[in-house]
N, CA and C atoms as a LAMMPS dump frame, in Angstrom:
ITEM: TIMESTEP
0
ITEM: NUMBER OF ATOMS
480
ITEM: BOX BOUNDS ff ff ff
-5.0000000000000000e+02 5.0000000000000000e+02
-5.0000000000000000e+02 5.0000000000000000e+02
-5.0000000000000000e+02 5.0000000000000000e+02
ITEM: ATOMS id mol type element x y z
1 1 1 N -478.079 -152.032 -306.711
2 1 2 C -477.746 -153.402 -306.967
3 1 3 C -476.231 -153.545 -307.123
4 2 1 N -475.629 -152.616 -307.845
5 2 2 C -474.171 -152.691 -308.05
6 2 3 C -473.437 -152.545 -306.726
7 3 1 N -473.929 -151.656 -305.849
8 3 2 C -473.288 -151.486 -304.552
9 3 3 C -473.37 -152.77 -303.73
10 4 1 N -474.48 -153.463 -303.817
11 4 2 C -474.639 -154.735 -303.112
12 4 3 C -473.659 -155.768 -303.65
13 5 1 N -473.519 -155.816 -304.966
14 5 2 C -472.571 -156.754 -305.578
15 5 3 C -471.134 -156.467 -305.134
16 6 1 N -470.774 -155.191 -305.081
17 6 2 C -469.427 -154.826 -304.658
18 6 3 C -469.201 -155.25 -303.21
19 7 1 N -470.182 -154.97 -302.345
20 7 2 C -470.06 -155.341 -300.933
21 7 3 C -469.931 -156.86 -300.78
22 8 1 N -470.751 -157.625 -301.489
23 8 2 C -470.683 -159.084 -301.404
24 8 3 C -469.352 -159.613 -301.929
25 9 1 N -468.857 -159.056 -303.016
26 9 2 C -467.566 -159.466 -303.568
27 9 3 C -466.46 -159.186 -302.552
28 10 1 N -466.556 -158.054 -301.909
29 10 2 C -465.579 -157.685 -300.884
30 10 3 C -465.59 -158.682 -299.732
31 11 1 N -466.789 -159.058 -299.295
32 11 2 C -466.909 -160.011 -298.193
33 11 3 C -466.368 -161.384 -298.585
34 12 1 N -466.628 -161.793 -299.818
35 12 2 C -466.162 -163.095 -300.286
36 12 3 C -464.648 -163.155 -300.453
37 13 1 N -464.054 -162.076 -300.958
38 13 2 C -462.646 -162.119 -301.328
39 13 3 C -461.755 -161.199 -300.494
40 14 1 N -462.348 -160.532 -299.5
41 14 2 C -461.56 -159.688 -298.6
42 14 3 C -460.905 -158.492 -299.27
43 15 1 N -461.599 -157.935 -300.239
44 15 2 C -461.055 -156.79 -300.972
45 15 3 C -461.676 -155.499 -300.435
46 16 1 N -460.81 -154.531 -300.149
47 16 2 C -461.26 -153.225 -299.676
48 16 3 C -461.93 -152.472 -300.832
49 17 1 N -462.961 -151.705 -300.531
50 17 2 C -463.636 -150.964 -301.595
51 17 3 C -464.076 -149.59 -301.108
52 18 1 N -464.298 -148.727 -302.058
53 18 2 C -464.92 -147.426 -301.815
54 18 3 C -465.819 -147.143 -303.004
55 19 1 N -467.038 -146.787 -302.715
56 19 2 C -467.986 -146.409 -303.756
57 19 3 C -468.263 -144.925 -303.572
58 20 1 N -468.008 -144.168 -304.613
59 20 2 C -468.254 -142.737 -304.562
60 20 3 C -469.465 -142.417 -305.421
61 21 1 N -470.464 -141.83 -304.792
62 21 2 C -471.656 -141.38 -305.504
63 21 3 C -471.426 -139.901 -305.829
64 22 1 N -470.899 -139.642 -307.002
65 22 2 C -470.51 -138.281 -307.39
66 22 3 C -471.718 -137.568 -307.991
67 23 1 N -472.003 -136.391 -307.466
68 23 2 C -473.153 -135.611 -307.921
69 23 3 C -472.758 -134.736 -309.112
70 24 1 N -473.319 -133.579 -309.272
71 24 2 C -473.178 -132.759 -310.487
72 24 3 C -471.816 -132.072 -310.556
73 25 1 N -470.894 -132.701 -311.263
74 25 2 C -469.525 -132.206 -311.379
75 25 3 C -469.447 -131.171 -312.502
76 26 1 N -468.678 -130.117 -312.24
77 26 2 C -468.423 -129.112 -313.272
78 26 3 C -466.987 -128.623 -313.136
79 27 1 N -466.529 -127.924 -314.142
80 27 2 C -465.199 -127.336 -314.111
81 27 3 C -464.705 -127.072 -315.515
82 28 1 N -463.588 -126.378 -315.595
83 28 2 C -463.004 -126.055 -316.885
84 28 3 C -462.796 -127.335 -317.688
85 29 1 N -462.933 -127.197 -318.979
86 29 2 C -462.802 -128.265 -319.968
87 29 3 C -464.029 -129.179 -320.061
88 30 1 N -465.055 -128.895 -319.282
89 30 2 C -466.308 -129.649 -319.422
90 30 3 C -466.984 -129.167 -320.704
91 31 1 N -467.125 -130.052 -321.658
92 31 2 C -467.703 -129.634 -322.935
93 31 3 C -468.981 -130.394 -323.269
94 32 1 N -469.784 -130.568 -322.237
95 32 2 C -471.123 -131.127 -322.405
96 32 3 C -471.915 -130.772 -321.155
97 33 1 N -473.119 -131.158 -321.099
98 33 2 C -474.024 -130.924 -319.975
99 33 3 C -474.488 -129.461 -319.919
100 34 1 N -475.149 -129.11 -318.833
101 34 2 C -475.872 -127.842 -318.764
102 34 3 C -474.986 -126.604 -318.909
103 35 1 N -473.828 -126.563 -318.275
104 35 2 C -472.995 -125.368 -318.36
105 35 3 C -472.52 -125.115 -319.787
106 36 1 N -472.083 -126.159 -320.446
107 36 2 C -471.598 -126.017 -321.816
108 36 3 C -472.736 -125.639 -322.756
109 37 1 N -473.869 -126.293 -322.595
110 37 2 C -475.029 -126.016 -323.44
111 37 3 C -475.474 -124.561 -323.28
112 38 1 N -475.639 -124.122 -322.038
113 38 2 C -476.08 -122.742 -321.806
114 38 3 C -475.033 -121.736 -322.268
115 39 1 N -473.771 -122.014 -322.017
116 39 2 C -472.71 -121.094 -322.451
117 39 3 C -472.706 -120.952 -323.97
118 40 1 N -472.904 -122.06 -324.677
119 40 2 C -472.988 -121.999 -326.139
120 40 3 C -474.161 -121.155 -326.586
121 41 1 N -475.316 -121.377 -325.979
122 41 2 C -476.503 -120.605 -326.353
123 41 3 C -476.333 -119.123 -326.042
124 42 1 N -475.749 -118.832 -324.889
125 42 2 C -475.609 -117.431 -324.476
126 42 3 C -474.599 -116.662 -325.316
127 43 1 N -473.644 -117.351 -325.922
128 43 2 C -472.613 -116.675 -326.71
129 43 3 C -472.777 -116.87 -328.216
130 44 1 N -473.781 -117.626 -328.617
131 44 2 C -474.003 -117.885 -330.048
132 44 3 C -474.535 -116.614 -330.718
133 45 1 N -473.819 -116.104 -331.708
134 45 2 C -474.252 -114.849 -332.335
135 45 3 C -475.537 -114.961 -333.149
136 46 1 N -475.955 -116.169 -333.51
137 46 2 C -477.162 -116.313 -334.333
138 46 3 C -478.437 -116.527 -333.509
139 47 1 N -478.303 -116.655 -332.192
140 47 2 C -479.483 -116.839 -331.348
141 47 3 C -479.87 -115.51 -330.69
142 48 1 N -481.171 -115.214 -330.711
143 48 2 C -481.664 -113.989 -330.073
144 48 3 C -482.121 -114.224 -328.646
145 49 1 N -482.395 -115.48 -328.32
146 49 2 C -482.86 -115.818 -326.974
147 49 3 C -482.248 -117.147 -326.551
148 50 1 N -482.304 -117.391 -325.245
149 50 2 C -481.778 -118.633 -324.686
150 50 3 C -482.945 -119.403 -324.086
151 51 1 N -483.148 -120.617 -324.567
152 51 2 C -484.211 -121.474 -324.032
153 51 3 C -483.592 -122.452 -323.051
154 52 1 N -484.169 -122.477 -321.843
155 52 2 C -483.685 -123.35 -320.778
156 52 3 C -484.774 -124.362 -320.454
157 53 1 N -484.399 -125.624 -320.475
158 53 2 C -485.348 -126.691 -320.166
159 53 3 C -485.761 -126.601 -318.7
160 54 1 N -487.037 -126.785 -318.413
161 54 2 C -487.535 -126.782 -317.038
162 54 3 C -488.07 -125.428 -316.609
163 55 1 N -488.159 -125.236 -315.294
164 55 2 C -488.723 -124.004 -314.738
165 55 3 C -487.661 -123.09 -314.137
166 56 1 N -486.485 -123.625 -313.886
167 56 2 C -485.441 -122.878 -313.181
168 56 3 C -485.462 -123.152 -311.692
169 57 1 N -486.555 -123.763 -311.212
170 57 2 C -486.68 -124.075 -309.789
171 57 3 C -486.144 -125.462 -309.439
172 58 1 N -485.652 -126.181 -310.437
173 58 2 C -485.009 -127.461 -310.182
174 58 3 C -483.656 -127.176 -309.54
175 59 1 N -483.192 -128.091 -308.722
176 59 2 C -481.889 -127.872 -308.086
177 59 3 C -481.015 -129.108 -308.221
178 60 1 N -479.726 -128.86 -308.159
179 60 2 C -478.729 -129.915 -308.169
180 60 3 C -477.677 -129.561 -307.136
181 61 1 N -476.874 -130.536 -306.776
182 61 2 C -475.798 -130.345 -305.81
183 61 3 C -474.494 -130.35 -306.599
184 62 1 N -474.034 -129.163 -306.992
185 62 2 C -472.856 -129.027 -307.845
186 62 3 C -471.579 -129.119 -307.03
187 63 1 N -470.557 -129.707 -307.657
188 63 2 C -469.239 -129.804 -307.038
189 63 3 C -468.187 -129.612 -308.122
190 64 1 N -467.203 -128.78 -307.83
191 64 2 C -466.122 -128.52 -308.78
192 64 3 C -465.233 -129.755 -308.876
193 65 1 N -464.693 -129.997 -310.044
194 65 2 C -463.867 -131.178 -310.284
195 65 3 C -462.651 -131.221 -309.354
196 66 1 N -462.098 -130.064 -308.986
197 66 2 C -460.968 -130.057 -308.052
198 66 3 C -461.397 -130.533 -306.669
199 67 1 N -462.64 -130.255 -306.29
200 67 2 C -463.147 -130.754 -305.01
201 67 3 C -463.454 -132.245 -305.084
202 68 1 N -463.819 -132.735 -306.267
203 68 2 C -463.98 -134.183 -306.446
204 68 3 C -462.637 -134.871 -306.217
205 69 1 N -461.574 -134.293 -306.771
206 69 2 C -460.237 -134.865 -306.576
207 69 3 C -459.873 -134.884 -305.088
208 70 1 N -460.192 -133.804 -304.378
209 70 2 C -459.935 -133.761 -302.938
210 70 3 C -460.717 -134.861 -302.217
211 71 1 N -461.989 -135.039 -302.616
212 71 2 C -462.831 -136.064 -301.99
213 71 3 C -462.253 -137.461 -302.236
214 72 1 N -461.788 -137.717 -303.443
215 72 2 C -461.185 -139.017 -303.761
216 72 3 C -459.962 -139.251 -302.876
217 73 1 N -459.155 -138.227 -302.716
218 73 2 C -457.976 -138.339 -301.856
219 73 3 C -458.388 -138.654 -300.412
220 74 1 N -459.405 -137.983 -299.907
221 74 2 C -459.868 -138.219 -298.53
222 74 3 C -460.387 -139.65 -298.365
223 75 1 N -461.213 -140.08 -299.298
224 75 2 C -461.806 -141.418 -299.205
225 75 3 C -460.729 -142.492 -299.321
226 76 1 N -459.762 -142.282 -300.201
227 76 2 C -458.728 -143.304 -300.39
228 76 3 C -457.786 -143.406 -299.196
229 77 1 N -457.789 -142.405 -298.332
230 77 2 C -456.878 -142.43 -297.189
231 77 3 C -457.438 -143.179 -295.982
232 78 1 N -458.727 -143.519 -296.023
233 78 2 C -459.297 -144.243 -294.884
234 78 3 C -459.106 -145.733 -295.078
235 79 1 N -459.103 -146.441 -293.995
236 79 2 C -458.846 -147.875 -294.052
237 79 3 C -460.099 -148.655 -293.682
238 80 1 N -461.188 -148.302 -294.335
239 80 2 C -462.433 -149.018 -294.074
240 80 3 C -463.259 -149.04 -295.35
241 81 1 N -464.216 -149.907 -295.374
242 81 2 C -465.117 -149.979 -296.522
243 81 3 C -466.044 -148.777 -296.464
244 82 1 N -466.341 -148.219 -297.622
245 82 2 C -467.17 -147.031 -297.554
246 82 3 C -467.981 -146.782 -298.82
247 83 1 N -469.119 -146.165 -298.605
248 83 2 C -469.962 -145.616 -299.661
249 83 3 C -470.133 -144.151 -299.288
250 84 1 N -469.724 -143.268 -300.192
251 84 2 C -469.65 -141.853 -299.858
252 84 3 C -470.318 -141.011 -300.947
253 85 1 N -471.184 -140.097 -300.528
254 85 2 C -471.744 -139.109 -301.447
255 85 3 C -470.703 -138.015 -301.642
256 86 1 N -470.398 -137.712 -302.893
257 86 2 C -469.403 -136.686 -303.206
258 86 3 C -470.139 -135.497 -303.823
259 87 1 N -470.299 -134.473 -303.012
260 87 2 C -471.01 -133.256 -303.393
261 87 3 C -470.674 -132.204 -302.344
262 88 1 N -471.426 -131.106 -302.347
263 88 2 C -471.197 -130.071 -301.344
264 88 3 C -472.34 -129.946 -300.346
265 89 1 N -473.378 -130.761 -300.51
266 89 2 C -474.48 -130.737 -299.556
267 89 3 C -475.339 -129.488 -299.657
268 90 1 N -475.366 -128.871 -300.842
269 90 2 C -476.128 -127.634 -301.053
270 90 3 C -476.983 -127.743 -302.305
271 91 1 N -478.227 -127.318 -302.193
272 91 2 C -479.082 -127.223 -303.37
273 91 3 C -478.741 -125.933 -304.101
274 92 1 N -478.5 -126.041 -305.382
275 92 2 C -478.291 -124.854 -306.213
276 92 3 C -479.368 -124.887 -307.292
277 93 1 N -480.171 -123.846 -307.323
278 93 2 C -481.252 -123.795 -308.301
279 93 3 C -480.69 -123.483 -309.688
280 94 1 N -481.276 -124.112 -310.687
281 94 2 C -480.841 -123.912 -312.063
282 94 3 C -480.942 -122.434 -312.436
283 95 1 N -481.947 -121.736 -311.934
284 95 2 C -482.066 -120.299 -312.216
285 95 3 C -480.855 -119.538 -311.684
286 96 1 N -480.276 -119.976 -310.566
287 96 2 C -479.073 -119.331 -310.037
288 96 3 C -477.889 -119.557 -310.977
289 97 1 N -477.773 -120.772 -311.489
290 97 2 C -476.723 -121.084 -312.465
291 97 3 C -476.886 -120.187 -313.694
292 98 1 N -478.11 -120.097 -314.201
293 98 2 C -478.391 -119.276 -315.382
294 98 3 C -478.011 -117.821 -315.107
295 99 1 N -478.411 -117.288 -313.966
296 99 2 C -478.121 -115.885 -313.64
297 99 3 C -476.62 -115.618 -313.551
298 100 1 N -475.878 -116.548 -312.968
299 100 2 C -474.423 -116.367 -312.879
300 100 3 C -473.77 -116.458 -314.258
301 101 1 N -474.237 -117.369 -315.094
302 101 2 C -473.696 -117.466 -316.448
303 101 3 C -473.999 -116.195 -317.245
304 102 1 N -475.214 -115.675 -317.108
305 102 2 C -475.58 -114.419 -317.778
306 102 3 C -474.604 -113.32 -317.368
307 103 1 N -474.33 -113.238 -316.08
308 103 2 C -473.419 -112.213 -315.546
309 103 3 C -471.999 -112.394 -316.087
310 104 1 N -471.452 -113.601 -315.955
311 104 2 C -470.056 -113.824 -316.312
312 104 3 C -469.806 -113.871 -317.815
313 105 1 N -470.825 -114.249 -318.588
314 105 2 C -470.686 -114.275 -320.047
315 105 3 C -471.185 -112.972 -320.68
316 106 1 N -471.675 -112.078 -319.847
317 106 2 C -472.212 -110.783 -320.285
318 106 3 C -473.291 -110.975 -321.343
319 107 1 N -474.18 -111.906 -321.066
320 107 2 C -475.262 -112.246 -321.999
321 107 3 C -476.383 -111.213 -321.906
322 108 1 N -476.792 -110.689 -323.053
323 108 2 C -477.873 -109.692 -323.115
324 108 3 C -479.159 -110.295 -323.693
325 109 1 N -479.151 -111.594 -323.91
326 109 2 C -480.291 -112.25 -324.547
327 109 3 C -481.416 -112.499 -323.554
328 110 1 N -482.618 -112.637 -324.081
329 110 2 C -483.772 -112.991 -323.255
330 110 3 C -483.651 -114.462 -322.858
331 111 1 N -483.93 -114.755 -321.6
332 111 2 C -483.881 -116.127 -321.098
333 111 3 C -485.314 -116.624 -320.947
334 112 1 N -485.62 -117.76 -321.555
335 112 2 C -486.962 -118.349 -321.483
336 112 3 C -486.867 -119.775 -320.967
337 113 1 N -487.651 -120.085 -319.951
338 113 2 C -487.739 -121.439 -319.41
339 113 3 C -488.926 -122.139 -320.068
340 114 1 N -488.728 -123.406 -320.442
341 114 2 C -489.789 -124.142 -321.137
342 114 3 C -490.926 -124.538 -320.195
343 115 1 N -490.627 -124.707 -318.916
344 115 2 C -491.634 -125.174 -317.965
345 115 3 C -491.862 -126.671 -318.028
346 116 1 N -491.191 -127.349 -318.949
347 116 2 C -491.355 -128.785 -319.156
348 116 3 C -490.31 -129.535 -318.331
349 117 1 N -490.76 -130.56 -317.618
350 117 2 C -489.862 -131.403 -316.834
351 117 3 C -489.853 -132.803 -317.413
352 118 1 N -488.704 -133.449 -317.381
353 118 2 C -488.602 -134.839 -317.823
354 118 3 C -489.231 -135.743 -316.764
355 119 1 N -490.112 -136.591 -317.184
356 119 2 C -490.718 -137.557 -316.277
357 119 3 C -489.63 -138.466 -315.708
358 120 1 N -489.611 -138.608 -314.407
359 120 2 C -488.633 -139.47 -313.768
360 120 3 C -487.397 -138.749 -313.271
361 121 1 N -487.135 -137.539 -313.769
362 121 2 C -485.992 -136.765 -313.277
363 121 3 C -486.335 -136.176 -311.911
364 122 1 N -485.401 -136.213 -310.986
365 122 2 C -485.672 -135.585 -309.682
366 122 3 C -485.749 -134.07 -309.856
367 123 1 N -486.603 -133.442 -309.085
368 123 2 C -486.719 -131.986 -309.163
369 123 3 C -485.612 -131.34 -308.34
370 124 1 N -485.368 -131.87 -307.16
371 124 2 C -484.356 -131.297 -306.285
372 124 3 C -483.391 -132.368 -305.8
373 125 1 N -482.103 -132.042 -305.869
374 125 2 C -481.048 -132.938 -305.376
375 125 3 C -480.2 -132.202 -304.366
376 126 1 N -480.023 -132.821 -303.232
377 126 2 C -479.088 -132.32 -302.234
378 126 3 C -478.543 -133.529 -301.512
379 127 1 N -477.235 -133.698 -301.572
380 127 2 C -476.602 -134.891 -301.008
381 127 3 C -476.4 -134.748 -299.505
382 128 1 N -476.497 -135.863 -298.822
383 128 2 C -476.077 -135.937 -297.427
384 128 3 C -474.58 -136.232 -297.473
385 129 1 N -473.764 -135.251 -297.085
386 129 2 C -472.31 -135.426 -297.176
387 129 3 C -471.671 -135.583 -295.797
388 130 1 N -472.45 -136.016 -294.829
389 130 2 C -471.912 -136.151 -293.476
390 130 3 C -470.735 -137.139 -293.437
391 131 1 N -470.813 -138.196 -294.206
392 131 2 C -469.7 -139.165 -294.24
393 131 3 C -468.442 -138.509 -294.806
394 132 1 N -468.609 -137.757 -295.88
395 132 2 C -467.477 -137.084 -296.506
396 132 3 C -466.886 -136.021 -295.575
397 133 1 N -467.723 -135.244 -294.935
398 133 2 C -467.204 -134.213 -294.031
399 133 3 C -466.532 -134.827 -292.804
400 134 1 N -466.954 -136.032 -292.418
401 134 2 C -466.282 -136.703 -291.3
402 134 3 C -464.843 -137.083 -291.664
403 135 1 N -464.54 -137.077 -292.961
404 135 2 C -463.189 -137.356 -293.444
405 135 3 C -462.409 -136.058 -293.649
406 136 1 N -462.916 -134.969 -293.094
407 136 2 C -462.272 -133.647 -293.158
408 136 3 C -462.34 -133 -294.539
409 137 1 N -463.328 -133.406 -295.342
410 137 2 C -463.548 -132.728 -296.63
411 137 3 C -464.117 -131.343 -296.37
412 138 1 N -463.614 -130.363 -297.109
413 138 2 C -464.138 -129.008 -297.057
414 138 3 C -464.067 -128.433 -298.465
415 139 1 N -465.185 -127.895 -298.928
416 139 2 C -465.239 -127.298 -300.259
417 139 3 C -464.138 -126.249 -300.402
418 140 1 N -463.394 -126.304 -301.506
419 140 2 C -462.312 -125.341 -301.723
420 140 3 C -462.645 -124.323 -302.805
421 141 1 N -463.581 -124.65 -303.674
422 141 2 C -463.966 -123.729 -304.749
423 141 3 C -465.476 -123.521 -304.673
424 142 1 N -465.874 -122.301 -304.293
425 142 2 C -467.314 -122.039 -304.204
426 142 3 C -467.896 -121.877 -305.608
427 143 1 N -469.202 -121.963 -305.683
428 143 2 C -469.891 -121.977 -306.974
429 143 3 C -469.593 -120.73 -307.798
430 144 1 N -469.637 -119.563 -307.188
431 144 2 C -469.4 -118.338 -307.958
432 144 3 C -468.005 -118.319 -308.57
433 145 1 N -466.995 -118.667 -307.79
434 145 2 C -465.631 -118.697 -308.325
435 145 3 C -465.498 -119.774 -309.395
436 146 1 N -466.074 -120.938 -309.14
437 146 2 C -466.008 -122.025 -310.109
438 146 3 C -466.659 -121.672 -311.429
439 147 1 N -467.828 -121.024 -311.379
440 147 2 C -468.504 -120.626 -312.617
441 147 3 C -467.766 -119.487 -313.309
442 148 1 N -467.204 -118.567 -312.543
443 148 2 C -466.397 -117.489 -313.114
444 148 3 C -465.216 -118.083 -313.886
445 149 1 N -464.519 -119.032 -313.272
446 149 2 C -463.387 -119.698 -313.923
447 149 3 C -463.845 -120.466 -315.161
448 150 1 N -464.995 -121.147 -315.056
449 150 2 C -465.524 -121.9 -316.19
450 150 3 C -465.816 -120.962 -317.364
451 151 1 N -466.462 -119.844 -317.084
452 151 2 C -466.812 -118.903 -318.147
453 151 3 C -465.567 -118.316 -318.796
454 152 1 N -464.551 -118.001 -318.015
455 152 2 C -463.294 -117.504 -318.581
456 152 3 C -462.657 -118.553 -319.483
457 153 1 N -462.663 -119.814 -319.028
458 153 2 C -462.144 -120.897 -319.869
459 153 3 C -462.956 -120.995 -321.156
460 154 1 N -464.281 -121.004 -321.017
461 154 2 C -465.166 -121.146 -322.177
462 154 3 C -464.905 -120.04 -323.193
463 155 1 N -464.854 -118.809 -322.726
464 155 2 C -464.658 -117.675 -323.628
465 155 3 C -463.295 -117.704 -324.313
466 156 1 N -462.281 -118.171 -323.611
467 156 2 C -460.942 -118.189 -324.201
468 156 3 C -460.685 -119.414 -325.076
469 157 1 N -461.272 -120.553 -324.712
470 157 2 C -460.967 -121.799 -325.427
471 157 3 C -462.014 -122.191 -326.458
472 158 1 N -463.276 -121.949 -326.159
473 158 2 C -464.328 -122.404 -327.058
474 158 3 C -464.738 -121.284 -328.009
475 159 1 N -464.968 -120.111 -327.459
476 159 2 C -465.401 -118.98 -328.306
477 159 3 C -464.23 -118.119 -328.736
478 160 1 N -463.04 -118.368 -328.134
479 160 2 C -461.812 -117.627 -328.349
480 160 3 C -461.709 -116.959 -329.643
């Protein structure tokens, strides 16, 4: 509905617009959401195990904040109205995120998935980024490097 309102306002008043549908953003200094929550649990000295909501088979389309900035730059350089999905066009399973965090945080705790899903939450997300790639967007930080950098930041700044 909001996208329709923006388009109609643009048509009425001749204002250029860009709508960015940004997917699962992560990066250093993120102090909420799944990465922060799991990192806290994995490094908390009073917890013996890590409980993860869901089954681990849920997926999201993660994008590093530096790649979001690149996408914004690409979209702002075009001279047309646009609605653009900002992601990497890849499904990343939550279990993969958990495994990488375990590795980079050197977590020795037992990992338990609740198996419970929130009603209404999508199980799998993967963006169609063909519009973004047509603007010469190319991922610059892959997931492993991004999570490695995030964990180093977390360990030095939060658990320091």
